[in-house]
C-alpha positions, 0 to 999 in steps of 0.5 A: 278312373283307375284300371280297376274299373274296366273289366277285361272281356270274357275272352280274356280268361279263357285266352290266358288259360288256353296260352297257359295250358297250350304251353304245359304250364301250371297256374304256380309256373306262369304265376312265377313267370308274371311275379303274382300268385296262382290264385291270381292267376287262376280269378283271372282265368275264371274272368274276375277283374283284372288290373292292368298291371297284372293284365299284362304281365300275365300277357307277357308271362305267356310271351305274347302281347296283350292285345292278343289276349283281349282282342275278340276274334270272330269265332269259326264255328258261330262267327261270333253270334251263335243263335238266340237262347243258345251257347256257342261250343267254340267261344262260349258266347250266348246268343241274344234272345 
């Protein structure tokens, strides 16, 4: 299996964007820091599949370990378990029907 056959969890893209914005970085600035193009960063933030090398570069460009962008942290609002049929405003997870 290749790295592309494993998708990053949905939280990865949301965390990349949140970390980039909290640092006041543009897509292009983060892309330049990572050695990729801005479209690649945008696609990662939108939840598209990301190669392991790109994910590692994004984490390094943000000065974070990759695990910080991949870890499924428990949401303070819903505790990781939103009610069935609802989407948590805090973490974006949807409750199972």
